[in-house]
N, C-alpha and C positions, 0 to 999 in steps of 0.2 A: 504494500500500500504506500502511496506517495505521501510526502509531508503535508501537502495541501488537503489530501483526503482525511488525514488524521486530525488536522486542525479543524476542518469542517465538522467532523464527527464530535469533537470536543465542544464546539460551539452549540451544536444541537443538544448535546447532553446537558450542558450548563444552562442553556435556554429553557429546557424542559424542567430542570430542577428549580430554576428561578420562577418559572410559571407556576409550578406546584406550590412553592413557598407563598407566592402572592395569593393563590387560591385558598390556601390554608388560613392565611391572615384574613382574607375576606369572609371566610366561614365563621370566624370568631367574632367579627365586627357586628353582624346583625344580632347576635345574642346580647351584646353589650348595649345595643340600641333599645332593647326592651326594658331597660332599667327605668327608674323614675325620670320624668322629663325635667329639663332645666326650669327653675322657677322664674328666671328673668324674662322669658318670653311666654306670653299667654297662649294657651292651647285653644283651638277653635271649638265650637260646639259639636257635640256628637250627633250621630244621625237621628237619634230619638228626639233630640231637641229641635233639629231642623224639620223633622216630619210633623211635629206638633203645630207648626205655624204654616199657614197657607198664605203666601205672599203674592199670589197672582192678582193682577189688576182686573177688576170687574169690567167686562166688555158690555157696552150698550150699543145696540143697533136699532135702526128704524125698520120695523116690519109692517108699516102701514099699507104696503102694496099686497100683502097676503090676506086672502079672504079668511075671516074667522067665523065659524058657525055661531049663530045667534044663541046666546045663553050659556055657551061653553066657557069654562075657565081655561085660560091660556097660560102655559108655562114656556118661557123663552129659554132656549139653549143657544146663545149667540156664538159660542166657540165652534159649533158644528152647523150653524145656520139652520136651526130647526125650531119649530113651534109645536108643542104638544097640546092637544085639545082634550079636555075632560068635561063630561056632562055634569050638570049641577048636583047629581046624586053621587058623584065620585067615580064613575066608570070611564075607562078610556074611550075616546071618540075618534082617535086617529091622530095624525100629525101631518105637517107640511114641512118640506125641506127644500132649501134652495140648492140647485145644482147648475152652476154656470149662469146662463141667462134664462133659466126656467125655474118654476116652482112645481114640485111634484107633491100631490096630495095623496095620502095613504089612509086606508080605513083602520079600524082598531086591530085587525088581524095582520097588518103590515103589507097588505096588497095595494098596489097603486090604483087609484081611482080616476085621476085626471092629471093632465100636465097643462100648466099655464105659462105662456111665454111672457117675459118681463120686457116692456118696451125700453129702448135705450134711454139712459139718463134718469130712469125712475128710481132705481135702487143702487146707487153708486156709493 
């Protein structure tokens, strides 16, 4: 074997040993990271605290262009462009949902009953 071959082999062996040493040092570091956090920097809220607050902004939309059944109670769902209709005695009466430039009306069973085109500029 030539002198260059032996030197190249030594570099590979030393590089492998050095890499193994760094990997071993890295394996020890995460265990140390699980110790008590530093008191000088505040820790953020945990997921339970974050989930207890609902910070979404209430969306308000104008649905005056959608026909509402007379006497029905209307529940707006502006995040999905839908209005739910309930009879005065509390039974579902269907819903209307905007899809593009149309409003699709559904019965209480979820079957579409009619489609109404929205004229341009009415519901922008």
